[in-house]
C-alpha positions in Angstrom: -20.5 11.6 22.8 -17.1 12.3 24.3 -16.8 8.8 25.7 -17.6 7.4 22.3 -15.0 9.5 20.5 -12.4 8.6 23.1 -13.0 4.9 22.7 -12.9 5.0 18.9 -9.6 6.9 19.2 -8.2 4.2 21.4 -9.4 1.5 18.9 -7.6 3.2 16.0 -4.4 3.4 18.0 -4.4 -0.3 18.9 -2.2 -1.2 15.9 -0.5 2.1 14.8 2.5 0.3 13.3 1.0 -1.0 10.1 -1.4 0.1 7.4 -3.5 -1.5 4.7 -2.0 -0.9 1.3 -4.4 -1.3 -1.7 -2.6 -1.5 -5.0 -4.1 -1.6 -8.4 -2.5 -1.1 -11.8 -3.7 -0.4 -15.4 -3.3 -2.9 -16.9 -3.7 -5.3 -14.0 -1.5 -8.3 -13.4 1.6 -6.3 -12.5 4.1 -7.8 -10.1 4.3 -5.8 -6.8 7.5 -5.4 -4.9 7.8 -3.6 -1.6 11.4 -2.6 -0.8 12.6 -5.1 -3.4 10.6 -8.0 -2.1 7.9 -9.6 -4.3 4.6 -9.5 -2.5 2.0 -10.4 -5.2 0.3 -9.2 -8.3 -2.1 -6.3 -8.9 -4.8 -5.9 -7.7 -3.8 -6.7 -4.1 -4.4 -5.5 -0.6 -1.6 -6.0 1.9 -0.7 -5.0 5.5 2.6 -3.3 5.6 4.6 -1.8 8.5 4.6 1.9 9.0 7.7 3.7 7.6 9.1 4.7 4.2 8.7 2.0 1.5 9.6 1.8 -2.1 6.7 0.3 -4.1 7.6 -1.1 -7.5 5.2 -2.5 -10.1 6.5 -4.3 -13.1 4.8 -6.1 -16.0 6.4 -7.6 -19.1 6.3 -5.1 -21.9 5.8 -2.1 -19.7 8.2 0.4 -18.0 8.6 -0.3 -14.3 6.5 2.0 -12.0 8.2 3.0 -8.8 7.2 5.3 -5.9 8.6 6.0 -2.5 5.8 6.2 0.0 5.7 7.2 3.7 3.1 4.9 5.3 1.8 5.8 8.7 -1.6 4.0 9.4 -5.0 3.5 8.0 -5.6 2.6 4.4 -3.4 3.8 1.5 -4.6 3.3 -2.1 -2.1 3.2 -4.9 -3.2 3.2 -8.6 -0.4 2.8 -11.0 -0.7 3.7 -14.7 1.8 1.5 -16.5 3.4 2.9 -19.6 4.6 0.8 -22.5 
């Protein structure tokens, strides 16, 4: 068991500099920007580098939704509730 745990730890450390970011919004179809750069529409799943990022979701007729996230590794799920 110890060897199995060690090998899985090595596997997870293979690419520690990026994470999967899964972004959804209600309603869907919002434009996603990461650090001011357009990356796609909700829902989306993207690989982004580790660090602090500003995630903005905007949709016509709704207030922009913005959060500052510290991303390390693994999978991060963001669910934005857009307000009119």
